[in-house]
Residue, then its C-alpha position, 0 to 999 in steps of 0.5 A: x500500500x502506498x504511503x501518504x507521501x507516495x499518494x501525494x506524488x501519485x495524486x491519490x489519497x483524497x476524500x470522497x466527492x468534490x470539494x469546491x472552495x468559493x469566492x476566495x482571493x487566490x494567491x500563489x507564485x503566479x500572482x493574485x486573482x479571484x476565483x473558485x477551486x474544485x478539488x477531487x481525488x487529492x488534486x485540483x481539478x478545476x479553477x474558475x468562477x461560479x463552480x458548484x460541488x457536493x461540498x462547498x467551503x466558503x472563502x469569502x473575504x479570505x485568501x486561498x493559498x498553497x498550504x504552508x510548510x514549516x521547516x522547524x517543528x519539535x513534535x517531541x515524539x518519541x521520548x517526550x510525549x507528555x509535552x506533545x505527540x505527533x498527532x497533537x502537533x499535527x493538529x496544531x499544524x493543520x489549524x495553523x494552515x500547515x500541510x507539511x512540517x519538518x520534525x526536528x531530530x532532537x527526540x529520544x532516541x534521536x532521528x539518526x537511524x532509518x527505524x526512528x525516521x520511519x516511526x516518525x513518518x508513520x505516526x504522521x501518516x496515522x494522524x493524517x492531518x499534514x505531511x510530517x517530514x522527519x529530519x535526520x541528525x548531522x551527527x550520531x545522537x546529536x553528540x557532535x562526534x561522528x557523522x550520521x549515515x547520510x546516504x542511508x537516511x537519504x535513501x529513506x527519504x530524509x532531505x534535511x539534516x540538522x543537530x538542532x538544539x546543538x550547533x556542530x562545534x567541530x569545524x573539521x567535522x562540519x566540513x566533512x558533513x558538507x562534503x558528504x552531503x554533495x550528490x545526495x540531494x540533501x541539505x544541512x541545516x545549522x543551529x548557529x551557536x558556539x556553545x562555549x560562549x553561551x554556558x549558563x546564559x538565559x537571555x540576550x547579552x545587552x542592557x536588559x540582561x545587565x539591568x536584571x542581573x541575568x547571565x547573557x547570551x552574546x550575539x557573537x555566539x550565533x555570528x561566529x558559527x554562521x561566519x564559519x559555515x558560510x566560509x565552509x559552504x564557499x569552500x565545499x560548494x555544498x548547500x546549507x540552511x541556517x535555522x532561526x537567525x536572530x541578530x542584525x549582523x547575521x542577516x547582513x552576513x547571509x545577505x552578503x553570502x547570497x550576493x556572492x552566489x553561495x547556495x545558502x538559505x535562512x529562516x526566522x521565527x515569528x517570535x524573533x520578528x515580534x518579541x524583544x529581550x525586554x519581555x524577560x523583565x518580569x523573569x517569566x520563563x515563557x519568554x525564554x527561547x534559543x536563540x534568545x529574544x534580541x533587541x528592537x534593532x535586531x527585530x527590525x533587521x530580521x523583518x527587513x531580511x524577510x522583506x527583501x528575501x535575505x531570510x527565505x522562510x518563516x519557520x516556527x521553531x514550535x517547542x512545546x514543554x509540559x507546564x511542570x518544566x516550563x514553570x521552573x525558575x528562569x535559569x532552570x526552565x527549558x527554552x522554547x515557545x509554541x508557534x504553529x497556531x499563531x505563526x500566520x497571525x503574528x507574521x501578518x501583525x508585525x510585518x509591513x509586507x504584502x500578504x503575498x510575500x508573507x505567504x511566499x515565506x510560509x509556503x513555496x519558499x520553505x517547500x523548496x528548502x524542505x525538498x517537497x516542492x513537488x507536492x507542497x507550495x504548488x500553484x493553484x492550477x488544474x492537476x496540482x496536488x490539493x494542499x491548500x490553506x484558506x485564511x482571513x488576512x484581516x480578522x483580529x484575535x487573541x490567543x486562549x491557551x486552553x483552546x490550543x490543540x497542542x498538549x502544552x500551553x507555553x505560548x508567549x502571545x496571551x493578551x496580544x492582538x494577532x491579525x489573520x487566522x486560518x479558516x480551512x485547511x485542505x490536505x491531500x484533498x481532504x478538508x482537515x480544518x473547517x471553519x477553524x475546527x479540526x476534523x480529526 
């Protein structure tokens, strides 16, 4: 029997009967227009006006776009199911408009073997809410000592490799990893952090940190590794993706690397686009994250980087934690925030950009980096896979933690007004979210 990923490529896996999305503003790579979309058998079968069908999804006042793709999600399974499972994380993803998510490998056991990768993929297929794309580790156990079996994992369908949560500290090992990746059709993704510079740190090293008397995380810890790896890309010719960049200087370095024609891409999180280190003035662990929240000047540089394409993708770094851990004292609490259900609302609220450009950073640009551009982020056209998101770009709303689909509640956006919310999500032709309600 075909897996759901294979059904994606084969055009199968859709639910019974036609689904027609009516009255929406269609946005994809080709531009914008108004029209209706008919879906059947997992494919878009017609795009036009005045379409009717067995099931009609009202998209009046809404944008219809290719489904979103998240390059950076922690689903916690296997190993920390008390914080999240692949099913609950997938449900949160679908509610956020995501039809595919890349599951980070810092699970227990780590995703450094085909057996663990296959388990994660199967759990995603069982949930059936979005495509779960397991990433692979760069090093065995993410220990930074021995390269993971890239070829074996690539044969099993892994396209993105990272030791996320840890930067690969050894420059020779990182060079060998990049050389090894050549010819395998894979991309290495780096968590840029020189660990020796961040020991004991709980927040950005700056004036707020000094005022609060808390140990600081210097921007140079990110920038040194980013500089090193840009130069390793220059040396090897291998492609590389940089995770959750957070400083103004990081944006400048990536911009220069792209200007030099180097095959690099980068992502930023919604929280690094919207929240500053001053949020930690109340010592709340809810605002503790890796890399830390930075200054307003850094936020402005990250926003400019998204606007001019230096930052290719908005990725959530969705990091659920059980309340008993996140409520520990600031220096003991784990870093991380929820992000899947709020990504669109935060991005539209804080970015002064056309809606189409925000959609690009959430959809087809990350789909290309994840290696799934054959089935996600596709044009809204006849014969294309029916992975679609319908959202109201203007509605304002507030987060109610108890109403989130995630098993955890560590969202930093309580009490803040977000703009833009998903109304329907169609995955493999099936409406998995209808009027903001998950159907599974």
